[in-house]
Jmol script that loads the backbone (N, CA, C; Angstrom):
load data "model"
ATOM      1  N   MET A   1       0.836  -1.189   0.000  1.00  0.00           N
ATOM      2  CA  MET A   1       0.000   0.000   0.000  1.00  0.00           C
ATOM      3  C   MET A   1       0.871   1.238   0.000  1.00  0.00           C
ATOM      4  N   SER A   2       0.366   2.268  -0.616  1.00  0.00           N
ATOM      5  CA  SER A   2       1.137   3.500  -0.668  1.00  0.00           C
ATOM      6  C   SER A   2       1.042   4.247   0.652  1.00  0.00           C
ATOM      7  N   ARG A   3       2.038   5.065   0.903  1.00  0.00           N
ATOM      8  CA  ARG A   3       2.078   5.836   2.146  1.00  0.00           C
ATOM      9  C   ARG A   3       1.415   7.190   1.927  1.00  0.00           C
ATOM     10  N   VAL A   4       0.106   7.171   1.759  1.00  0.00           N
ATOM     11  CA  VAL A   4      -0.659   8.392   1.511  1.00  0.00           C
ATOM     12  C   VAL A   4      -1.844   8.419   2.467  1.00  0.00           C
ATOM     13  N   CYS A   5      -2.060   9.570   3.099  1.00  0.00           N
ATOM     14  CA  CYS A   5      -3.193   9.740   4.002  1.00  0.00           C
ATOM     15  C   CYS A   5      -4.468   9.847   3.168  1.00  0.00           C
ATOM     16  N   GLN A   6      -5.515   9.122   3.570  1.00  0.00           N
ATOM     17  CA  GLN A   6      -6.766   9.130   2.819  1.00  0.00           C
ATOM     18  C   GLN A   6      -7.538  10.434   2.997  1.00  0.00           C
ATOM     19  N   VAL A   7      -7.326  11.151   4.089  1.00  0.00           N
ATOM     20  CA  VAL A   7      -8.089  12.365   4.355  1.00  0.00           C
ATOM     21  C   VAL A   7      -7.355  13.601   3.858  1.00  0.00           C
ATOM     22  N   THR A   8      -6.107  13.776   4.269  1.00  0.00           N
ATOM     23  CA  THR A   8      -5.379  15.010   3.935  1.00  0.00           C
ATOM     24  C   THR A   8      -4.567  14.892   2.656  1.00  0.00           C
ATOM     25  N   GLY A   9      -4.265  13.667   2.220  1.00  0.00           N
ATOM     26  CA  GLY A   9      -3.467  13.491   1.013  1.00  0.00           C
ATOM     27  C   GLY A   9      -1.976  13.634   1.253  1.00  0.00           C
ATOM     28  N   LYS A  10      -1.560  13.679   2.516  1.00  0.00           N
ATOM     29  CA  LYS A  10      -0.130  13.777   2.805  1.00  0.00           C
ATOM     30  C   LYS A  10       0.590  12.565   2.246  1.00  0.00           C
ATOM     31  N   ARG A  11       1.764  12.795   1.659  1.00  0.00           N
ATOM     32  CA  ARG A  11       2.574  11.725   1.098  1.00  0.00           C
ATOM     33  C   ARG A  11       4.040  11.989   1.409  1.00  0.00           C
ATOM     34  N   PRO A  12       4.931  11.025   1.181  1.00  0.00           N
ATOM     35  CA  PRO A  12       6.339  11.259   1.496  1.00  0.00           C
ATOM     36  C   PRO A  12       6.921  12.413   0.677  1.00  0.00           C
ATOM     37  N   ILE A  13       7.826  13.155   1.309  1.00  0.00           N
ATOM     38  CA  ILE A  13       8.550  14.208   0.605  1.00  0.00           C
ATOM     39  C   ILE A  13      10.040  13.919   0.724  1.00  0.00           C
ATOM     40  N   THR A  14      10.821  14.535  -0.139  1.00  0.00           N
ATOM     41  CA  THR A  14      12.255  14.297  -0.113  1.00  0.00           C
ATOM     42  C   THR A  14      12.980  15.504   0.444  1.00  0.00           C
ATOM     43  N   GLY A  15      14.147  15.236   0.960  1.00  0.00           N
ATOM     44  CA  GLY A  15      14.983  16.288   1.516  1.00  0.00           C
ATOM     45  C   GLY A  15      16.389  15.762   1.660  1.00  0.00           C
ATOM     46  N   ASN A  16      17.158  16.419   2.486  1.00  0.00           N
ATOM     47  CA  ASN A  16      18.550  16.039   2.689  1.00  0.00           C
ATOM     48  C   ASN A  16      18.806  15.664   4.133  1.00  0.00           C
ATOM     49  N   SER A  17      19.638  14.610   4.309  1.00  0.00           N
ATOM     50  CA  SER A  17      20.238  14.350   5.604  1.00  0.00           C
ATOM     51  C   SER A  17      21.528  15.159   5.604  1.00  0.00           C
ATOM     52  N   VAL A  18      21.726  15.950   6.626  1.00  0.00           N
ATOM     53  CA  VAL A  18      22.916  16.799   6.686  1.00  0.00           C
ATOM     54  C   VAL A  18      23.780  16.311   7.838  1.00  0.00           C
ATOM     55  N   SER A  19      25.001  15.910   7.521  1.00  0.00           N
ATOM     56  CA  SER A  19      25.906  15.403   8.536  1.00  0.00           C
ATOM     57  C   SER A  19      26.588  16.563   9.271  1.00  0.00           C
ATOM     58  N   HIS A  20      27.355  16.204  10.281  1.00  0.00           N
ATOM     59  CA  HIS A  20      28.080  17.217  11.052  1.00  0.00           C
ATOM     60  C   HIS A  20      29.050  18.000  10.154  1.00  0.00           C
ATOM     61  N   SER A  21      29.611  17.310   9.143  1.00  0.00           N
ATOM     62  CA  SER A  21      30.537  17.974   8.228  1.00  0.00           C
ATOM     63  C   SER A  21      29.825  18.617   7.046  1.00  0.00           C
ATOM     64  N   ASN A  22      28.501  18.729   7.134  1.00  0.00           N
ATOM     65  CA  ASN A  22      27.664  19.407   6.147  1.00  0.00           C
ATOM     66  C   ASN A  22      27.595  18.675   4.804  1.00  0.00           C
ATOM     67  N   ILE A  23      27.793  17.350   4.825  1.00  0.00           N
ATOM     68  CA  ILE A  23      27.617  16.543   3.621  1.00  0.00           C
ATOM     69  C   ILE A  23      26.139  16.198   3.522  1.00  0.00           C
ATOM     70  N   LYS A  24      25.568  16.413   2.342  1.00  0.00           N
ATOM     71  CA  LYS A  24      24.132  16.210   2.155  1.00  0.00           C
ATOM     72  C   LYS A  24      23.878  14.946   1.338  1.00  0.00           C
ATOM     73  N   THR A  25      22.994  14.090   1.846  1.00  0.00           N
ATOM     74  CA  THR A  25      22.558  12.910   1.121  1.00  0.00           C
ATOM     75  C   THR A  25      21.038  12.905   1.114  1.00  0.00           C
ATOM     76  N   LYS A  26      20.465  12.391   0.057  1.00  0.00           N
ATOM     77  CA  LYS A  26      19.013  12.385  -0.092  1.00  0.00           C
ATOM     78  C   LYS A  26      18.359  11.444   0.914  1.00  0.00           C
ATOM     79  N   ARG A  27      17.197  11.825   1.390  1.00  0.00           N
ATOM     80  CA  ARG A  27      16.394  10.991   2.278  1.00  0.00           C
ATOM     81  C   ARG A  27      14.926  11.273   2.050  1.00  0.00           C
ATOM     82  N   ARG A  28      14.072  10.455   2.641  1.00  0.00           N
ATOM     83  CA  ARG A  28      12.613  10.630   2.533  1.00  0.00           C
ATOM     84  C   ARG A  28      12.052  10.951   3.907  1.00  0.00           C
ATOM     85  N   PHE A  29      11.119  11.887   3.937  1.00  0.00           N
ATOM     86  CA  PHE A  29      10.373  12.195   5.147  1.00  0.00           C
ATOM     87  C   PHE A  29       8.998  11.563   4.981  1.00  0.00           C
ATOM     88  N   LEU A  30       8.690  10.585   5.832  1.00  0.00           N
ATOM     89  CA  LEU A  30       7.430   9.863   5.720  1.00  0.00           C
ATOM     90  C   LEU A  30       6.378  10.489   6.634  1.00  0.00           C
ATOM     91  N   PRO A  31       5.118  10.533   6.188  1.00  0.00           N
ATOM     92  CA  PRO A  31       4.060  11.053   7.060  1.00  0.00           C
ATOM     93  C   PRO A  31       3.781  10.072   8.199  1.00  0.00           C
ATOM     94  N   ASN A  32       3.258  10.605   9.289  1.00  0.00           N
ATOM     95  CA  ASN A  32       2.940   9.790  10.467  1.00  0.00           C
ATOM     96  C   ASN A  32       1.582   9.134  10.238  1.00  0.00           C
ATOM     97  N   LEU A  33       1.577   8.000   9.525  1.00  0.00           N
ATOM     98  CA  LEU A  33       0.330   7.327   9.162  1.00  0.00           C
ATOM     99  C   LEU A  33      -0.047   6.265  10.182  1.00  0.00           C
ATOM    100  N   GLN A  34      -1.328   6.190  10.471  1.00  0.00           N
ATOM    101  CA  GLN A  34      -1.886   5.201  11.375  1.00  0.00           C
ATOM    102  C   GLN A  34      -3.056   4.529  10.664  1.00  0.00           C
ATOM    103  N   THR A  35      -3.189   3.226  10.828  1.00  0.00           N
ATOM    104  CA  THR A  35      -4.374   2.525  10.353  1.00  0.00           C
ATOM    105  C   THR A  35      -5.358   2.523  11.517  1.00  0.00           C
ATOM    106  N   LYS A  36      -6.486   3.212  11.337  1.00  0.00           N
ATOM    107  CA  LYS A  36      -7.400   3.460  12.452  1.00  0.00           C
ATOM    108  C   LYS A  36      -8.806   3.046  12.071  1.00  0.00           C
ATOM    109  N   ARG A  37      -9.504   2.429  13.013  1.00  0.00           N
ATOM    110  CA  ARG A  37     -10.898   2.049  12.825  1.00  0.00           C
ATOM    111  C   ARG A  37     -11.780   3.085  13.510  1.00  0.00           C
ATOM    112  N   PHE A  38     -12.798   3.535  12.783  1.00  0.00           N
ATOM    113  CA  PHE A  38     -13.775   4.483  13.309  1.00  0.00           C
ATOM    114  C   PHE A  38     -15.153   3.850  13.203  1.00  0.00           C
ATOM    115  N   PHE A  39     -16.012   4.109  14.191  1.00  0.00           N
ATOM    116  CA  PHE A  39     -17.377   3.623  14.113  1.00  0.00           C
ATOM    117  C   PHE A  39     -18.216   4.677  13.421  1.00  0.00           C
ATOM    118  N   TYR A  40     -18.766   4.317  12.261  1.00  0.00           N
ATOM    119  CA  TYR A  40     -19.574   5.231  11.457  1.00  0.00           C
ATOM    120  C   TYR A  40     -21.045   4.995  11.816  1.00  0.00           C
ATOM    121  N   ALA A  41     -21.591   5.842  12.683  1.00  0.00           N
ATOM    122  CA  ALA A  41     -22.920   5.629  13.253  1.00  0.00           C
ATOM    123  C   ALA A  41     -24.031   5.725  12.204  1.00  0.00           C
ATOM    124  N   GLU A  42     -23.866   6.562  11.168  1.00  0.00           N
ATOM    125  CA  GLU A  42     -24.911   6.709  10.154  1.00  0.00           C
ATOM    126  C   GLU A  42     -25.192   5.398   9.438  1.00  0.00           C
ATOM    127  N   GLU A  43     -24.167   4.583   9.233  1.00  0.00           N
ATOM    128  CA  GLU A  43     -24.344   3.299   8.558  1.00  0.00           C
ATOM    129  C   GLU A  43     -24.225   2.123   9.525  1.00  0.00           C
ATOM    130  N   ASP A  44     -24.021   2.417  10.803  1.00  0.00           N
ATOM    131  CA  ASP A  44     -23.942   1.414  11.863  1.00  0.00           C
ATOM    132  C   ASP A  44     -22.880   0.356  11.550  1.00  0.00           C
ATOM    133  N   ARG A  45     -21.675   0.806  11.199  1.00  0.00           N
ATOM    134  CA  ARG A  45     -20.586  -0.129  10.898  1.00  0.00           C
ATOM    135  C   ARG A  45     -19.239   0.527  11.192  1.00  0.00           C
ATOM    136  N   TRP A  46     -18.206  -0.290  11.243  1.00  0.00           N
ATOM    137  CA  TRP A  46     -16.846   0.198  11.433  1.00  0.00           C
ATOM    138  C   TRP A  46     -16.209   0.438  10.070  1.00  0.00           C
ATOM    139  N   ILE A  47     -15.430   1.522   9.951  1.00  0.00           N
ATOM    140  CA  ILE A  47     -14.660   1.763   8.733  1.00  0.00           C
ATOM    141  C   ILE A  47     -13.197   1.902   9.127  1.00  0.00           C
ATOM    142  N   THR A  48     -12.315   1.412   8.289  1.00  0.00           N
ATOM    143  CA  THR A  48     -10.884   1.476   8.532  1.00  0.00           C
ATOM    144  C   THR A  48     -10.287   2.481   7.563  1.00  0.00           C
ATOM    145  N   LEU A  49      -9.562   3.442   8.103  1.00  0.00           N
ATOM    146  CA  LEU A  49      -8.928   4.464   7.288  1.00  0.00           C
ATOM    147  C   LEU A  49      -7.434   4.505   7.588  1.00  0.00           C
ATOM    148  N   LYS A  50      -6.648   4.799   6.568  1.00  0.00           N
ATOM    149  CA  LYS A  50      -5.214   5.006   6.749  1.00  0.00           C
ATOM    150  C   LYS A  50      -5.003   6.516   6.783  1.00  0.00           C
ATOM    151  N   VAL A  51      -4.819   7.053   7.994  1.00  0.00           N
ATOM    152  CA  VAL A  51      -4.821   8.497   8.183  1.00  0.00           C
ATOM    153  C   VAL A  51      -3.572   8.950   8.925  1.00  0.00           C
ATOM    154  N   SER A  52      -3.211  10.210   8.700  1.00  0.00           N
ATOM    155  CA  SER A  52      -2.107  10.817   9.441  1.00  0.00           C
ATOM    156  C   SER A  52      -2.630  11.296  10.789  1.00  0.00           C
ATOM    157  N   SER A  53      -1.706  11.638  11.665  1.00  0.00           N
ATOM    158  CA  SER A  53      -2.113  12.118  12.991  1.00  0.00           C
ATOM    159  C   SER A  53      -2.866  13.438  12.871  1.00  0.00           C
ATOM    160  N   GLU A  54      -2.526  14.250  11.885  1.00  0.00           N
ATOM    161  CA  GLU A  54      -3.259  15.498  11.643  1.00  0.00           C
ATOM    162  C   GLU A  54      -4.692  15.210  11.209  1.00  0.00           C
ATOM    163  N   ALA A  55      -4.878  14.165  10.409  1.00  0.00           N
ATOM    164  CA  ALA A  55      -6.214  13.810   9.934  1.00  0.00           C
ATOM    165  C   ALA A  55      -7.091  13.300  11.076  1.00  0.00           C
ATOM    166  N   ILE A  56      -6.493  12.616  12.057  1.00  0.00           N
ATOM    167  CA  ILE A  56      -7.263  12.164  13.213  1.00  0.00           C
ATOM    168  C   ILE A  56      -7.807  13.367  13.968  1.00  0.00           C
ATOM    169  N   ARG A  57      -6.992  14.408  14.107  1.00  0.00           N
ATOM    170  CA  ARG A  57      -7.448  15.630  14.765  1.00  0.00           C
ATOM    171  C   ARG A  57      -8.542  16.318  13.944  1.00  0.00           C
ATOM    172  N   THR A  58      -8.430  16.278  12.627  1.00  0.00           N
ATOM    173  CA  THR A  58      -9.442  16.861  11.748  1.00  0.00           C
ATOM    174  C   THR A  58     -10.769  16.126  11.893  1.00  0.00           C
ATOM    175  N   ILE A  59     -10.712  14.796  11.958  1.00  0.00           N
ATOM    176  CA  ILE A  59     -11.925  14.000  12.129  1.00  0.00           C
ATOM    177  C   ILE A  59     -12.569  14.298  13.476  1.00  0.00           C
ATOM    178  N   ASN A  60     -11.753  14.447  14.520  1.00  0.00           N
ATOM    179  CA  ASN A  60     -12.295  14.781  15.839  1.00  0.00           C
ATOM    180  C   ASN A  60     -12.975  16.146  15.828  1.00  0.00           C
ATOM    181  N   LYS A  61     -12.438  17.077  15.067  1.00  0.00           N
ATOM    182  CA  LYS A  61     -12.975  18.435  15.030  1.00  0.00           C
ATOM    183  C   LYS A  61     -14.249  18.513  14.178  1.00  0.00           C
ATOM    184  N   ASN A  62     -14.198  18.003  12.956  1.00  0.00           N
ATOM    185  CA  ASN A  62     -15.302  18.148  12.003  1.00  0.00           C
ATOM    186  C   ASN A  62     -16.345  17.046  12.111  1.00  0.00           C
ATOM    187  N   GLY A  63     -15.971  15.920  12.680  1.00  0.00           N
ATOM    188  CA  GLY A  63     -16.875  14.781  12.773  1.00  0.00           C
ATOM    189  C   GLY A  63     -16.618  13.795  11.647  1.00  0.00           C
ATOM    190  N   LEU A  64     -16.867  12.536  11.940  1.00  0.00           N
ATOM    191  CA  LEU A  64     -16.618  11.486  10.957  1.00  0.00           C
ATOM    192  C   LEU A  64     -17.578  11.572   9.779  1.00  0.00           C
ATOM    193  N   GLY A  65     -18.838  11.940  10.027  1.00  0.00           N
ATOM    194  CA  GLY A  65     -19.824  12.020   8.947  1.00  0.00           C
ATOM    195  C   GLY A  65     -19.440  13.027   7.880  1.00  0.00           C
ATOM    196  N   ALA A  66     -18.990  14.211   8.308  1.00  0.00           N
ATOM    197  CA  ALA A  66     -18.581  15.243   7.355  1.00  0.00           C
ATOM    198  C   ALA A  66     -17.337  14.821   6.582  1.00  0.00           C
ATOM    199  N   THR A  67     -16.427  14.153   7.261  1.00  0.00           N
ATOM    200  CA  THR A  67     -15.197  13.705   6.608  1.00  0.00           C
ATOM    201  C   THR A  67     -15.496  12.622   5.575  1.00  0.00           C
ATOM    202  N   VAL A  68     -16.387  11.707   5.908  1.00  0.00           N
ATOM    203  CA  VAL A  68     -16.745  10.633   4.962  1.00  0.00           C
ATOM    204  C   VAL A  68     -17.436  11.222   3.733  1.00  0.00           C
ATOM    205  N   LYS A  69     -18.289  12.229   3.936  1.00  0.00           N
ATOM    206  CA  LYS A  69     -18.942  12.874   2.789  1.00  0.00           C
ATOM    207  C   LYS A  69     -17.918  13.500   1.850  1.00  0.00           C
ATOM    208  N   LEU A  70     -16.902  14.169   2.415  1.00  0.00           N
ATOM    209  CA  LEU A  70     -15.851  14.771   1.587  1.00  0.00           C
ATOM    210  C   LEU A  70     -15.058  13.712   0.837  1.00  0.00           C
ATOM    211  N   LEU A  71     -14.746  12.595   1.521  1.00  0.00           N
ATOM    212  CA  LEU A  71     -13.991  11.527   0.870  1.00  0.00           C
ATOM    213  C   LEU A  71     -14.782  10.912  -0.276  1.00  0.00           C
ATOM    214  N   ARG A  72     -16.073  10.701  -0.064  1.00  0.00           N
ATOM    215  CA  ARG A  72     -16.895  10.119  -1.131  1.00  0.00           C
ATOM    216  C   ARG A  72     -17.078  11.092  -2.281  1.00  0.00           C
ATOM    217  N   ALA A  73     -17.097  12.389  -1.996  1.00  0.00           N
ATOM    218  CA  ALA A  73     -17.186  13.398  -3.063  1.00  0.00           C
ATOM    219  C   ALA A  73     -15.919  13.389  -3.910  1.00  0.00           C
ATOM    220  N   LYS A  74     -14.783  13.076  -3.284  1.00  0.00           N
ATOM    221  CA  LYS A  74     -13.511  13.000  -4.014  1.00  0.00           C
ATOM    222  C   LYS A  74     -13.398  11.709  -4.814  1.00  0.00           C
ATOM    223  N   GLY A  75     -14.294  10.733  -4.555  1.00  0.00           N
ATOM    224  CA  GLY A  75     -14.274   9.480  -5.281  1.00  0.00           C
ATOM    225  C   GLY A  75     -13.597   8.353  -4.527  1.00  0.00           C
ATOM    226  N   GLU A  76     -13.262   8.573  -3.266  1.00  0.00           N
ATOM    227  CA  GLU A  76     -12.634   7.554  -2.434  1.00  0.00           C
ATOM    228  C   GLU A  76     -13.668   6.490  -2.065  1.00  0.00           C
ATOM    229  N   LYS A  77     -13.303   5.220  -2.179  1.00  0.00           N
ATOM    230  CA  LYS A  77     -14.218   4.135  -1.827  1.00  0.00           C
ATOM    231  C   LYS A  77     -14.057   3.824  -0.351  1.00  0.00           C
ATOM    232  N   ILE A  78     -15.162   3.920   0.391  1.00  0.00           N
ATOM    233  CA  ILE A  78     -15.118   3.650   1.842  1.00  0.00           C
ATOM    234  C   ILE A  78     -16.153   2.601   2.187  1.00  0.00           C
TER     235      ILE A  78
END
end "model"
wireframe off; spacefill off
backbone 0.3
color backbone group
């Protein structure tokens, strides 16, 4: 599976590892992804989402119902 958040769309980015002697080598910064189960009360079932820690806070703020509506509008299968 790809390392992409289903809610925010966060994905790995590239940058440099910088050593003490200032030598730069390429590296990847991975998003903090969690596989999380949420109880979706409107459909009376559990849904599993691969979300970043920021997306978990977004779901807590806006509610799972609003987030699922946005995901389905984007064409995400849930």
